[in-house]
C-alpha positions in Angstrom: 46.7 -14.0 41.9 43.4 -12.6 43.4 42.7 -10.9 40.2 43.4 -14.1 38.2 41.1 -16.2 40.4 38.4 -13.3 40.2 38.6 -13.3 36.4 38.3 -17.0 36.0 35.2 -17.1 38.3 33.7 -14.2 36.2 34.3 -16.0 32.8 33.0 -19.1 34.3 29.8 -17.6 35.4 29.4 -15.5 32.4 30.0 -18.6 30.3 27.3 -20.4 32.3 24.8 -17.5 31.7 25.4 -17.3 27.9 25.1 -21.1 27.4 21.8 -21.0 29.5 20.5 -17.9 27.3 21.8 -19.4 24.0 18.5 -21.2 23.3 16.5 -18.2 24.2 18.5 -16.1 21.8 18.2 -18.6 19.0 14.4 -18.6 19.5 14.4 -14.8 19.6 16.4 -14.6 16.4 14.1 -17.3 14.7 10.9 -15.5 15.8 12.3 -12.1 14.5 13.2 -13.6 11.4 9.8 -15.2 10.9 8.1 -11.9 12.0 10.0 -9.9 9.4 9.4 -12.4 6.7 5.6 -12.3 7.3 5.8 -8.4 7.4 7.7 -8.5 4.2 5.0 -10.7 2.5 2.1 -8.5 3.8 3.9 -5.4 2.6 4.7 -6.8 -0.9 1.1 -8.0 -1.3 -0.2 -4.6 -0.5 2.3 -2.6 -2.7 1.2 -5.2 -5.6 -2.4 -4.5 -5.1 -1.7 -0.6 -5.0 0.2 -1.0 -8.3 -2.6 -2.7 -9.9 -4.7 0.2 -8.6 -2.5 2.6 -10.1 -2.2 0.7 -13.4 -6.2 0.5 -13.7 -6.5 4.1 -12.7 -4.0 5.1 -15.6 -5.8 3.1 -18.0 -9.0 4.7 -17.0 -7.6 8.2 -17.4 -6.4 7.1 -20.9 -9.8 6.0 -21.9 -11.2 9.1 -20.1 -8.9 11.5 -22.3 -9.4 9.6 -25.4 -13.2 9.9 -25.0 -12.8 13.7 -24.6 -10.5 13.9 -27.5 -12.8 11.6 -29.5 -15.8 13.9 -28.5 -14.0 16.9 -29.8 -12.8 15.5 -33.1 -16.1 13.8 -33.6 -18.0 17.4 -32.9 -15.7 19.0 -35.4 -16.1 16.3 -38.0 -19.9 16.5 -37.6 -20.0 20.3 -37.7 -17.9 20.5 -40.9 -19.2 17.4 -42.7 -22.5 15.5 -42.6 -24.4 17.7 -40.0 -23.7 21.0 -41.5 -26.7 21.0 -43.7 -29.0 18.9 -41.4 -31.8 20.5 -39.9 -31.3 18.6 -36.5 -27.5 19.5 -36.4 -27.7 20.8 -32.9 -29.2 17.6 -31.6 -26.8 15.4 -33.5 -23.9 17.4 -32.5 -24.8 17.6 -28.9 -25.7 13.8 -28.7 -22.4 12.8 -30.2 -20.4 14.9 -28.1 -22.4 14.3 -24.9 -21.9 10.5 -24.9 -18.1 10.4 -24.7 -18.2 13.4 -22.2 -20.5 11.6 -19.9 -18.4 8.5 -20.3 -15.3 10.3 -19.2 -17.1 11.9 -16.3 -18.3 8.5 -15.1 -14.7 7.0 -15.4 -13.3 10.1 -13.5 -15.9 9.9 -10.6 -15.3 6.1 -10.3 -11.5 6.4 -10.1 -11.7 9.3 -7.6 -14.1 7.4 -5.3 -11.9 4.4 -5.6 -8.9 6.5 -4.3 -10.8 8.4 -1.7 -12.2 5.0 -0.3 -8.7 3.6 0.0 -5.7 5.9 -0.5 -2.5 4.8 -1.9 -0.5 2.4 0.4 -2.8 2.9 3.5 -2.7 -0.9 4.5 1.1 -0.8 4.4 1.2 2.5 6.5 -1.2 1.2 8.9 1.0 -2.2 9.3 4.1 -0.2 9.8 2.5 2.2 12.4 1.2 -0.7 14.2 4.7 -2.2 14.3 6.2 0.9 15.3 3.7 1.5 18.2 4.3 -2.1 19.5 8.1 -1.6 19.3 7.8 1.7 21.0 5.5 0.6 23.8 7.8 -2.6 24.1 11.0 -0.2 24.6 9.4 2.0 27.4 8.7 -0.8 29.8 5.0 -0.7 29.7 4.6 -3.8 27.6 3.4 -7.0 29.6 6.1 -9.5 29.1 4.5 -12.3 31.0 4.1 -15.7 29.0 0.3 -15.6 29.1 0.1 -12.0 27.7 2.4 -13.1 24.9 0.5 -16.2 23.8 
């Protein structure tokens, strides 16, 4: 009998506490969903920007390698065709091969500088790292949970 009364009192008190906390739990769920959605949007934007950079770099490398191949073929063509009997064949051959090679070197340096300035997925990595640090500091009890600090 005493156990049944104690059980009913316990369920009553737990029921009251759960109904009081229900609104807070719903707010936490909504805030977590909004937070996850905003992070998903930011990460997808960062990934799309990096994919555009990858595609642009790939196109740049294609142009660079095409210029190198063009330079070699142009050099062979000039060497065996028109410039063979020209008195200035070294100058013609040098300039006609040097322009595409210089162009490919400039493209390579631009691509290299672009990737050194902003490595692949650096924004996403920073965002995830910041979220992880916030989560970790929130779990160890050092985070300020007062209302003023969370506004």
